[in-house]
C-alpha positions in Angstrom: 78.1 -101.6 32.7 75.4 -102.8 35.3 73.0 -99.9 36.6 70.2 -100.3 39.3 67.6 -97.1 39.5 65.6 -96.7 42.4 62.1 -94.8 42.0 58.3 -95.4 42.1 58.0 -97.9 39.7 55.2 -99.8 41.2 52.0 -96.9 42.3 49.6 -98.0 39.8 50.3 -94.5 38.6 50.3 -94.2 34.9 53.5 -91.8 34.8 55.5 -93.1 37.7 55.4 -96.3 35.8 56.1 -95.1 32.8 58.6 -93.2 33.5 60.7 -95.7 34.8 60.4 -97.6 32.0 61.2 -94.7 30.1 64.5 -94.4 32.0 65.5 -97.8 32.0 65.3 -97.7 27.9 66.9 -95.5 27.7 69.9 -96.5 30.0 69.8 -99.9 28.1 70.0 -98.3 24.6 73.6 -96.5 25.7 74.7 -100.2 26.2 73.9 -100.7 30.4 72.6 -103.6 31.8 69.9 -101.9 33.5 67.7 -103.4 36.7 64.8 -101.9 38.3 65.1 -101.9 42.6 61.9 -103.7 43.3 61.3 -101.3 46.5 58.0 -101.3 48.1 58.0 -99.6 51.3 54.8 -99.4 53.4 53.7 -96.3 52.2 53.4 -97.7 48.7 51.7 -100.4 49.7 49.2 -98.4 51.4 48.2 -96.8 49.2 47.6 -99.7 47.1 45.5 -101.1 49.6 41.3 -100.6 49.2 41.6 -100.8 53.2 43.8 -97.5 53.4 40.6 -94.9 53.9 39.5 -97.5 56.6 42.6 -97.2 58.1 42.0 -93.1 58.8 39.2 -93.3 60.4 40.8 -93.9 63.6 42.8 -90.5 63.6 40.2 -88.5 61.6 38.3 -85.8 63.5 35.2 -86.5 61.4 35.1 -91.0 62.2 31.5 -91.6 60.8 32.8 -89.5 57.4 35.7 -91.4 57.2 33.7 -94.9 57.7 31.3 -94.0 55.4 34.2 -93.2 52.6 36.2 -96.0 53.8 33.0 -98.8 53.2 32.9 -96.4 49.5 36.7 -96.7 48.4 35.3 -100.9 49.5 32.8 -100.3 47.0 35.1 -100.2 44.3 37.9 -102.8 45.7 37.1 -105.1 42.5 38.2 -101.9 40.0 40.6 -101.1 42.0 41.7 -104.6 42.4 41.6 -104.7 38.6 43.5 -102.0 37.9 46.7 -103.3 39.7 46.8 -106.6 37.9 46.5 -104.8 35.0 49.7 -103.0 36.5 51.8 -105.7 37.7 51.2 -107.6 34.5 52.8 -104.8 33.0 55.8 -104.6 35.1 56.5 -108.0 34.6 56.6 -107.5 31.2 58.5 -104.4 30.7 60.7 -103.5 34.0 63.5 -105.9 35.1 63.0 -106.6 39.2 65.4 -107.3 41.7 64.0 -109.2 44.7 61.2 -107.5 47.0 63.2 -105.0 49.3 60.4 -103.4 52.0 62.5 -101.3 54.2 65.8 -99.3 53.8 67.7 -101.7 56.1 66.9 -104.7 54.3 68.3 -102.6 51.4 71.6 -101.8 53.7 71.7 -105.5 54.7 72.1 -106.4 51.1 72.4 -103.9 48.4 71.7 -105.4 45.1 75.0 -105.2 43.2 75.7 -102.1 40.1 78.6 -100.5 38.8 76.0 -97.3 39.3 73.0 -96.4 41.3 70.1 -94.2 39.9 67.4 -92.4 42.2 65.4 -91.1 39.9 62.7 -89.4 38.3 59.5 -88.9 39.9 58.8 -86.7 43.8 61.3 -89.5 45.4 62.5 -87.0 47.3 59.1 -85.3 48.9 59.0 -86.3 52.2 54.7 -85.9 51.7 55.3 -89.2 49.9 57.3 -91.3 51.5 56.0 -91.3 55.4 56.5 -87.6 56.6 60.7 -87.8 56.5 62.7 -88.4 53.7 63.2 -91.9 52.1 66.8 -92.5 53.0 66.5 -95.7 50.3 66.1 -92.4 47.6 68.9 -90.9 48.2 70.8 -94.2 48.0 72.5 -94.4 51.4 72.4 -98.1 51.4 75.5 -98.1 49.3 78.6 -96.7 48.6 79.6 -97.2 45.3 78.7 -94.7 42.5 75.7 -92.6 42.4 73.7 -90.8 40.9 70.3 -88.4 40.5 68.4 -88.2 37.6 64.9 -85.9 37.6 64.6 -86.3 41.4 61.6 -84.0 42.6 61.0 -82.6 46.2 57.4 -81.3 45.3 56.7 -79.0 47.9 59.3 -79.9 50.3 60.9 -76.8 51.8 64.3 -76.5 50.4 66.0 -73.6 52.2 65.1 -75.5 55.2 66.3 -78.1 55.4 69.8 -77.2 52.9 71.7 -79.0 55.2 70.2 -82.7 55.4 69.6 -82.8 51.4 73.5 -81.5 51.4 74.6 -84.8 53.7 71.8 -86.6 52.0 73.8 -86.0 48.4 77.0 -85.8 49.4 79.2 -87.6 47.6 77.1 -88.4 44.5 78.1 -88.4 40.8 75.7 -85.7 40.2 72.2 -84.7 40.9 69.8 -82.8 38.7 66.3 -82.3 39.1 62.8 -82.5 37.1 61.3 -78.6 38.0 63.9 -75.6 36.9 62.6 -73.6 40.6 64.3 -77.1 42.6 67.3 -76.9 40.4 68.4 -73.0 41.5 66.6 -73.5 45.2 68.8 -77.2 45.5 72.4 -75.7 43.9 72.2 -73.0 46.6 71.5 -75.6 49.4 73.9 -78.1 48.7 76.6 -76.2 46.9 76.7 -77.8 43.4 75.1 -77.4 40.3 72.0 -79.1 39.6 70.7 -79.1 36.1 67.2 -79.7 35.2 66.9 -82.4 33.0 63.4 -84.0 31.3 61.0 -85.8 33.1 62.1 -89.4 31.7 59.2 -90.2 29.3 60.5 -87.6 27.1 63.9 -89.0 26.6 61.9 -91.2 24.1 60.2 -91.2 21.3 56.8 -92.7 20.0 58.4 -95.4 18.3 59.8 -96.7 21.4 56.8 -97.0 23.3 55.2 -99.1 20.5 56.1 -102.3 22.5 54.9 -100.8 25.5 51.3 -100.0 24.0 47.9 -102.0 24.3 48.3 -105.5 22.0 44.8 -106.0 21.4 43.3 -102.8 21.3 41.0 -101.8 19.4 40.0 -97.8 19.3 36.3 -97.6 18.3 34.2 -94.8 17.4 36.7 -91.8 17.8 36.3 -90.2 21.0 38.4 -87.2 23.3 40.3 -89.3 26.0 39.6 -87.1 29.3 42.4 -87.9 32.5 41.8 -86.1 35.2 44.5 -86.7 37.9 42.8 -84.4 40.3 39.1 -82.9 40.6 38.3 -80.5 37.7 35.0 -79.2 36.7 36.7 -77.3 34.2 38.3 -79.9 32.8 34.9 -82.0 32.1 33.4 -78.3 30.6 35.9 -78.0 28.3 36.0 -81.7 27.2 32.0 -81.8 27.2 32.7 -78.4 24.8 35.1 -79.8 22.8 33.6 -83.0 22.3 30.5 -81.7 21.4 31.9 -79.6 18.7 33.9 -82.1 16.7 31.4 -85.1 17.1 33.7 -87.3 19.6 32.4 -89.5 22.6 34.5 -89.0 25.8 36.4 -91.8 27.2 37.0 -91.2 31.3 40.2 -92.0 32.6 40.5 -90.0 35.2 41.5 -92.2 38.8 38.8 -90.9 41.1 36.5 -94.0 40.8 33.6 -91.6 42.7 33.6 -88.7 39.6 31.4 -90.1 36.9 30.5 -87.9 34.1 27.7 -88.6 32.6 27.4 -89.2 28.6 31.1 -90.8 28.9 32.7 -94.0 29.2 34.5 -94.9 32.5 37.7 -96.9 33.0 39.8 -97.2 35.6 40.6 -101.2 35.7 43.5 -100.3 33.1 47.2 -100.3 32.8 49.9 -98.3 31.4 49.7 -99.8 28.1 45.9 -99.3 27.2 47.1 -96.0 28.9 49.5 -95.5 26.4 47.0 -97.1 23.4 44.1 -94.9 24.3 45.7 -91.4 23.5 48.1 -92.6 20.7 44.3 -93.8 19.3 42.7 -90.0 21.0 41.1 -87.3 18.3 41.9 -84.7 21.5 42.9 -85.1 25.2 41.7 -83.2 27.7 43.6 -83.4 31.1 45.1 -82.0 34.3 47.9 -84.3 34.8 51.4 -83.6 33.6 52.4 -87.0 32.1 48.6 -86.6 30.0 49.9 -83.9 28.8 53.4 -85.0 27.7 52.0 -88.2 26.6 49.6 -86.3 24.4 53.0 -84.3 23.1 55.0 -87.5 22.5 52.4 -88.7 20.4 52.0 -85.6 18.7 47.8 -84.8 20.0 45.8 -82.4 19.7 45.1 -81.7 23.6 44.3 -79.0 26.1 46.3 -79.2 29.4 44.5 -77.5 32.2 47.3 -76.7 35.0 46.7 -79.1 38.7 46.7 -76.7 41.5 49.4 -77.4 43.5 51.6 -79.1 40.9 50.7 -77.0 37.6 54.2 -75.6 37.6 56.0 -78.6 35.8 53.2 -78.6 33.2 53.9 -75.0 32.4 57.5 -75.8 32.0 57.0 -78.5 29.7 54.6 -76.4 27.4 56.4 -73.9 27.6 60.1 -75.5 27.1 58.0 -77.1 23.9 56.8 -73.6 22.4 53.2 -74.7 23.8 52.3 -72.1 26.8 49.2 -71.4 24.3 47.5 -74.9 24.9 46.9 -74.5 28.7 43.0 -73.4 29.3 42.7 -70.4 31.7 39.0 -70.7 31.6 37.0 -72.5 29.4 35.7 -69.5 27.4 39.6 -69.3 26.2 40.0 -72.9 24.6 42.7 -72.8 22.6 41.5 -72.8 18.5 44.9 -73.4 16.0 46.4 -76.2 15.2 49.6 -77.7 17.0 53.4 -76.7 15.2 54.6 -79.9 16.3 57.9 -79.7 14.1 58.8 -76.6 16.1 58.0 -78.6 19.4 59.7 -82.0 18.5 63.3 -79.7 17.8 62.9 -78.0 20.8 62.0 -81.0 22.6 64.9 -82.8 20.9 67.9 -80.0 22.2 66.4 -80.7 25.5 66.6 -84.5 25.3 70.1 -84.1 24.0 71.3 -82.3 26.9 69.5 -85.1 29.1 71.5 -88.0 27.4 74.0 -86.3 27.8 73.7 -86.3 32.0 73.3 -89.4 31.8 76.6 -90.6 29.8 78.4 -88.0 31.8 77.1 -90.3 35.3 78.2 -93.4 33.8 81.4 -92.3 32.4 
């Protein structure tokens, strides 16, 4: 069976690229020939452009401030370009891609040929990330072939208020599944069919499955704590500094914001998914408010502390609850969890969920 997957695969975001690679590998292990649809619409390319902040200046209320911010981004163009090159190299090595499609219309005119089309995972159904409205490409409207969704996420989208549109966009799907439990319940009611919540694609694989995706020239050096803030967080920084001091570790900071530099840490921005994997794997401790930072800490069985994202913390809480690791969520710097992590129990719990998620993939593939 030939399967085509469409998702956010090239946004210079570790989680986005790795969830795509993980889904591809899981499907390949099931005997499928998998191809990733190389869909790069304008809103994806804009996010990768070093001029993106300057473009916003024309519509900004405070144009002077916007121009200053845009100029500051340009000052870090070298780091951004270096990061993008690392991602492009990883993608070339790990994702079998179709030709490039820049618009939904181009997909509609000449769609890639496949026996099954899968959309997901990631926030592909979140209009806030797809140009302000649902992107029909991510609902597989360019084909009449067999279609299904795996672990799609709607972000903060108003499901109840857009029930009719969502029902129309998913009509005829062989299966619809989402990533968050709360979204599964709401979407089930909205479209009138069962919508299971499945594991994020990255958790479909074990740490051994990521071995050949890791950096081939990685050298750990002195023991370190890995800090990964997808959202600026003074709380994370305080916890990281306190933990590093107690354990005698240096801090390696891979948070993507180039303007936030934590004194006494080593900042790395121009890195790709391969180095990200190696940095998590070899860390003595991880502090993160990223869902995928948390996910890979669990995959590699690392001591870690998670801090909930201010608007997207639900999925981190769901994951920790599913793995029985709720105590790893630090509400404030004074309540840092000290206990050893029982990864045997966490692994047992996640193995059950993995079996259920793989069973869903098998059902939509039959």
